[in-house]
N, C-alpha and C positions, 0 to 999 in steps of 0.2 A: 600505491599511495603511502606517503610517509605518515607515521603516527605522530601524535603530539609528543610522545616520548622521544622519538627520533629528532623532532624539531628542537626540544629542549636540550638534548644531548649535543646537538650541533652548536646551539647557542652557548652552552657552557664551555665547549671546546674553544670556541672563538674568544670567549672572555679570557680564558687562560693564556691564549696567545697574545692578547692585548695587555695582559698584566693586571686585570681586575676580575673580580668574581661576582656571581649573581647571589644576592642575599635577600631573602624574603620578597622576591619578585622585583627587586631593584638592583642596579649595579652599585658597586662600592663607590663609584664617582657620582652617584645620585641620579642616574638616568633610569627611566622606566625600562624594565625588561620587555623585549618584543612580545606582543600578544600572539598566542597560538593561532594559526590559520587552518590547522587541520585537527580533527578530534583525536583523542587518545583512544583508539579502538581496543587496545589491550586492556586498558583500565575499564572500559565498558564491559568487556567480556568477563573480567574479574568480578565486577559488580554483580553481573547476572549469576555467575557461579555461586557467589556468596548468598544469593537470594533463593536458590533452589531449595524446595521443601523436602522433608524426609521421604515422602512418597515419590519423589522425582519430578514433581510438578512445579510450576510457577503460578501463584494465585489460583491453585487448583480448586479451591472451594468456590471461587467465583465463576470459573468458566474454563473447561479443558482446552478450548481453542487457544487460550493464552499460552499454554505450554507448547502447543504446536507452533505458534508464532515465534516463540523464543528459540525453539530448536531450529526452525528454518532460518532465522536471522543469524544464529551462531554458526551454522554450517555454511551459509552463503558468505559470511565474513572471511572464510578461509583460515581463520585463526583457531578453529576447533574442528577436529575430524570426527567421522562417524563412529570410530571406536573409542572415543573419549568416554570415560565413565559417566560423566554428567549427561551426555547424549543418550547413551545406552539406557540409563535409568529413566530418563524422560520418555523415551520411546516405549519403554516397558509400561509406564503410567498410561500412555495413550492406547496401548494395545488392550487395555482393559475394556475399552469402548468398542472394540471391533466386533462386527457381526460375523456370521458364518461365511459371508462372501469376502471378508477382508476389509470392509469399510467401517470407519468409526461412526456408524449411523446411530449407535446407542447413546452418543453424547448429546447433551443439551445443545441447542442451536446446531443441529446436525449438519446442515449444509455449510455454514461458515466453518465449523470445526473440520469437516471433511476437506474443504478446500485448502485450509492452511496445513492440515495434517498431510495431505497429498504432497504439498511442497516439501514438508519435513522428511517424510519417508522416501520421497524420490531422491533428495539430496543424500540420504543415508543408505541408499540402495546399492551397496557394493556387492558385486558378484551375484546379483539377483536375490539377495536376502529378503527383500521386501516386495518382490514382484507381485505377490498375491494381494498385498495392501494397495499397491499402486493401481493394479487392474480393478480391484474391488471398489476403490474410491472413485476412479474414473467412471465406472458404471453407475455408482450411486448418484453422482452429480448429473449424469445424463438422465437418470430416472426421476430426478427431483426437478427437472426443468419443466416449466409450463409449456406444454405443446399439445398435439392432438391426443396423446394418451390421457390427458387431463380434460379432454373436451374443449380445448382452446384452439382456435384457428388463428391465422395470421391477422385477422381483423381485431382480435382481442388485445387490449393494451398490455396485458400480462404476458403475452406470447414471447417465449424465448428467455424470460427472466427467471431469476432465483432470489429467494429471500433467505432468512436465517435458518429456515427449517422448522421443525416442531409444529406439525399440524398445517402444513401448506401455507406458511406465512407469506404475506404479499411481497412481490419481488422488488428489488431496488438496485440502483446502479453499483453500489459498493460490493454487495455480495455477488452480483453477476460478474463484476470485474475480477474478484478473487477467484471465482470459478474458472474464468477464461485464462487467467495467468497460470492457475494450477494445471489445467488441461494442457495448455500450450507448453508449459515448462516441463511437463512429464512426457512429452513426445507426441502429443496429438497434433496432427497437421492443421494448418489454418483453414483448409477447406472442409474440415470435418462438419457434419450436419449440426452437432451440438453447438459449435462455435458460430456457425452461420445463423442458427436460430437466435443465439444470444445477441448477435449483431443487430437483429431486427429490434430487440428490446433496447439495446444500447442507443441505436439511432433515434428512438423515440424519447430518450432521456435528453436529447440535445435540443437546445432552444434554437431551432432552425427549421423553418418551414420549407419542406422539400418533398420530393417524391418518396422519401424514406421515412417521413414523419407526418402523420395525419392527426396528431393530437392537438387539442385546443390550447395547450399550455405554452405554445411558442408565441402567441400574441399576434396582433394585426400587422406589426411591422416586420414579421418574419424571424424575429429572434436575434440574439447577439452571438450565436455560435457556441456559447458555453453549455455546460451540462448541469442537470438537476439530479436530485437523489431518486426521484420517482416520477414518471410521466403521467400516471393515471390519477385523475382527480378523485375517483372513488376509493383510491388506495389510502388517502390521507398522507401521502408521501410528503416529506418535508422539504425544506428550502436549501437543498444543495449540499448536504453533508450527511455522513453516516448517522442514521437514527434521528435525523433532525426533522422537526416540523410539526405538522398536524393541521395547518390551515387550509390545505388544498381542497378538502371536501366541502368547505364552506364557500370557497371561491373557485368553483369548477372552471370557469371560463377565463380566469385571470392567469397571466403568464407567471411562471415560477421563477424565482431569482436564481441565476447561475452562480456557481462558485468555481474558483480555480482548482480546488481539490477534486471536485467531481469531474472537472474538464480534463485534468491530467489523467484521471482514472478512465474517462471515456476515450481519450486519445490512445492510451496504451492498449485498451481493449480493441479498438478499431485496427490498430497495427497487428495485434495478435490474430485478428480475423482476416488478415491479408489485404486490408485497404492500403492504397498507395498515396503518396503525398499530393497527387493531383485530384484525388477524390474530393467532391464538394464538401463532404462532412469533415474530412481532415483539414481542408483549407479553412473552413469556418472555425473549427476548434483552435487552429494555430493563430488565426486572427484575434480571437478572444484572448488567448494566452500572451500574444505579443503586446496587447494593450494592458495586460495585468502582470507583467513580469516583476516579481519581487520575492525576496526571502524573508521579509519582515512580518508578513502576515499571510493568512489564507484568504485571498481576495473574495469578498462576498460573505465571509464568516469572521473576519478579524483573527483573533488569537484562538478561537474555537476550532478544534480539529487541526491545529498547526502542524503537528508531527505526522499525522496521516497525510497532510498536504506535502510535507517533505518527502515522505515515502513514495507517493505516487508521482511527484515531481521527478525524483531520481529514476524511478522505474520507467516512466514514460519516455524521458529524454534518452535513457540508455537504449530503449527499444527503437527510438527514432534514429539513433546511430550517428548523430552529428556532435562533434566536440564543442560546438558553439551554438548559441541561440541569439538571434537578432530580434530585438524588440520593435515596437511600432514606430519608434523614433529613429530606427536604423542603427542603434548601438549594438555592437556584438558583445556577447557575454560568454566568458568561460564558465558555463553553468556548473560544472563539477567543482571548480574552485569556489564559486559563490556558495554552493550548497555546503561544502566542507567548512567554509568560514562561518556560515550561519550556525551550523551545529557546534563548531568549536566554541563559539561565543556563548552558547547556551548550555554546554556540558557542565555538570556539577562536579565539585571536588571529588565526590565518590566515584565518578566515572559514568554516572547515570544521567538520563534526561527525564524531565517530568514537566507537565504543563500546569501552570497555576490555574488555568481554566480547565476544570475537570469534565467538561462536556465530552461525550463519547469515550468515557473512562480514561482520558488522557492524564489523569492524576496518578495513575498506576505506573510507576517507573519501569516495571517489567514490560508492559505494552509499549511504552514510548521509547525506551532504549532499544527494543526490537525494531520499531519503526525506523529509528535512526540508522541502525546497522543495515537494514534492508535498503534504505535510501542510498547508502554509500556503496552497496554491493554492485558488482558488475552484472552482466546479463545472466 
């Protein structure tokens, strides 16, 4: 993918051939310079480099998982390698949270941090350097899953899910999806018991009445096929986005509102667990997304969680494997180009991204810039 710098270089070269130059965003003959349609990834990387703290972290005082997220994003961008000093220093920061088995279970929000750290250490695992961290982190995530070892059987709405960690927090769609991507991306096969258990929880997060979902949150009409943040009324799970909500406990029988962010998250999780396009759950999720194809907002949430939405949009459609996406009106979209253009339009002069809506910590440019890089990364 060309960067915004490549694009501007091409534009400047063309200007020279035609006998005029680009000055202050306009040509010398008064025409507006073409707007970038691809983000400047090198500038985004430079921004993150400049924001790294002395201890190797990014926003380390808030949450070590942010550092893991940045490392995973930088490495998946392919513009930074595992031996880069910034990466080495950041991984050293994360290693302070490792337990004797190699998992960063000592970190706050231990499950979330372990999931994103597993992505980071796996990307940096050249020559088996971090094998012990990869294996330890995989096992910690398995042990953190709600299942029979926790006295939960398949009838329990928590079964198969994971939360943030720290005292067995209630499970949610976002953390379960991070865990599934981390396990699958680090070599765990789709038919692994942990992923199949997680699929049970994921299926219950879908607004779809089916043999795979016996929860009351789908409503009498059978649901719209979209996904919510948490299916269990007693969990207080919110309305379709990370950390969102709180009204479900008071409205136990009411259907929860779907959001496209959670639906893309659910779609990629189902793919990671081995479901095929003809599965009723995948079909229903695709139908919801076809009706809500946009890069202007996170349908169901507006601007809230917009960059999380971009990340799961890119990750899910990459996993799906098609270069185009056909919406409910039959219009075919080059979704990669659409995503790149949306991010290019929102990139700040510093190279960063940030959301004016600070819901889900999206006011932190380290988080949001990492989401953007992950959205644009390949498989």
